C-alpha positions as a Markdown table, in Angstrom:
| # | Residue | x | y | z |
|---|---|---|---|---|
| 1 | Met | 95.8 | 91.4 | 106.4 |
| 2 | Asp | 96.9 | 88.9 | 107.5 |
| 3 | Arg | 100.0 | 86.8 | 107.0 |
| 4 | Glu | 99.2 | 85.0 | 103.9 |
| 5 | Thr | 98.6 | 88.4 | 102.0 |
| 6 | Val | 100.3 | 89.9 | 99.7 |
| 7 | Phe | 100.2 | 93.6 | 98.9 |
| 8 | Tyr | 100.9 | 95.4 | 95.7 |
| 9 | Gln | 101.2 | 99.6 | 95.6 |
| 10 | Asp | 101.8 | 101.5 | 92.8 |
| 11 | Leu | 100.3 | 98.9 | 90.1 |
| 12 | Val | 100.0 | 99.9 | 86.0 |
| 13 | Asn | 97.5 | 98.0 | 84.3 |
| 14 | Ser | 96.5 | 98.3 | 80.0 |
| 15 | Lys | 94.3 | 100.8 | 81.0 |
| 16 | Gly | 96.9 | 102.6 | 83.0 |
| 17 | Pro | 97.7 | 103.4 | 86.5 |
| 18 | Ile | 95.7 | 101.3 | 89.9 |
| 19 | Glu | 96.7 | 102.3 | 92.9 |
| 20 | Ser | 97.0 | 98.5 | 94.6 |
| 21 | Gln | 96.2 | 95.0 | 94.8 |
| 22 | Ala | 96.1 | 92.4 | 97.4 |
| 23 | Met | 96.9 | 89.1 | 97.1 |
| 24 | Asp | 94.3 | 87.1 | 99.2 |
| 25 | Ser | 97.1 | 83.7 | 99.6 |
| 26 | Ser | 100.5 | 83.7 | 98.5 |
| 27 | Asp | 102.3 | 79.7 | 98.7 |
| 28 | Ile | 105.2 | 81.4 | 99.0 |
| 29 | Phe | 104.3 | 82.7 | 102.1 |
| 30 | Arg | 102.0 | 79.9 | 103.5 |
| 31 | Gln | 105.0 | 77.9 | 103.4 |
| 32 | Phe | 107.6 | 80.4 | 104.9 |
| 33 | Tyr | 106.5 | 83.2 | 106.8 |
| 34 | Val | 105.5 | 80.8 | 110.1 |
| 35 | Ala | 108.4 | 78.8 | 110.4 |
| 36 | Ala | 110.8 | 81.7 | 109.5 |
| 37 | Ala | 108.2 | 83.8 | 112.0 |
| 38 | Ile | 109.2 | 81.4 | 115.3 |
| 39 | Gly | 112.5 | 80.2 | 113.9 |
| 40 | Cys | 114.3 | 83.8 | 114.4 |
| 41 | Lys | 111.7 | 85.3 | 117.3 |
| 42 | Tyr | 111.8 | 82.5 | 119.6 |
| 43 | Asn | 115.1 | 80.4 | 118.2 |
| 44 | Gln | 117.2 | 83.0 | 117.1 |
| 45 | Asp | 118.3 | 81.5 | 113.9 |
| 46 | Pro | 120.0 | 83.0 | 111.1 |
| 47 | Lys | 118.2 | 81.5 | 109.0 |
| 48 | Ser | 115.0 | 82.5 | 109.7 |
| 49 | Cys | 115.7 | 85.9 | 110.7 |
| 50 | Gln | 117.2 | 86.0 | 106.8 |
| 51 | Thr | 113.9 | 84.6 | 105.3 |
| 52 | Leu | 112.1 | 86.9 | 106.9 |
| 53 | Ala | 113.9 | 89.7 | 105.8 |
| 54 | Asn | 113.8 | 88.7 | 102.1 |
| 55 | Leu | 109.7 | 87.7 | 103.0 |
| 56 | Cys | 109.4 | 91.8 | 104.0 |
| 57 | Val | 111.6 | 92.4 | 100.8 |
| 58 | Met | 108.9 | 90.3 | 99.0 |
| 59 | Gln | 106.2 | 92.8 | 100.6 |
| 60 | Leu | 107.8 | 95.9 | 98.9 |
| 61 | Tyr | 109.2 | 96.8 | 102.7 |
| 62 | Asn | 105.6 | 98.1 | 102.9 |
| 63 | Glu | 105.4 | 98.0 | 106.8 |
| 64 | Arg | 101.8 | 97.5 | 106.8 |
| 65 | Thr | 102.2 | 94.4 | 106.4 |
| 66 | Ile | 102.4 | 91.1 | 108.8 |
| 67 | Val | 106.0 | 90.1 | 108.0 |
| 68 | Cys | 108.0 | 93.3 | 108.2 |
| 69 | Arg | 105.5 | 94.9 | 111.4 |
| 70 | Leu | 107.2 | 91.6 | 112.7 |
| 71 | Leu | 110.9 | 92.1 | 112.3 |
| 72 | Lys | 111.1 | 95.3 | 113.2 |
| 73 | Thr | 110.4 | 94.0 | 116.5 |
| 74 | Ile | 112.8 | 91.3 | 116.6 |
| 75 | Pro | 116.5 | 92.9 | 118.3 |
| 76 | His | 118.4 | 90.0 | 116.4 |
| 77 | Ala | 116.8 | 90.3 | 113.2 |
| 78 | Pro | 118.9 | 91.6 | 110.5 |
| 79 | Lys | 118.0 | 95.7 | 110.4 |
| 80 | Ile | 116.4 | 96.5 | 107.4 |
| 81 | Tyr | 115.7 | 100.2 | 105.8 |
| 82 | Leu | 111.5 | 101.0 | 105.8 |
| 83 | Pro | 111.1 | 104.0 | 103.4 |
């Protein structure tokens, strides 16, 4: 997965359950991820850290995603409790 991939799991469509699906590119991630990652990790900017946390929420706290893995490595980032 790259930083712009959005991963959805446990989906259901008209034919029944779908195990998971990845959306190759997200405009939201393309617009916000890099600036938020740099701002949070290197500048310790609270707004950037909150944006990073919100991007992880959009990934449903999936620890296999780059944004959630990064968030866990930044000591001053908001603490989110991953299931």
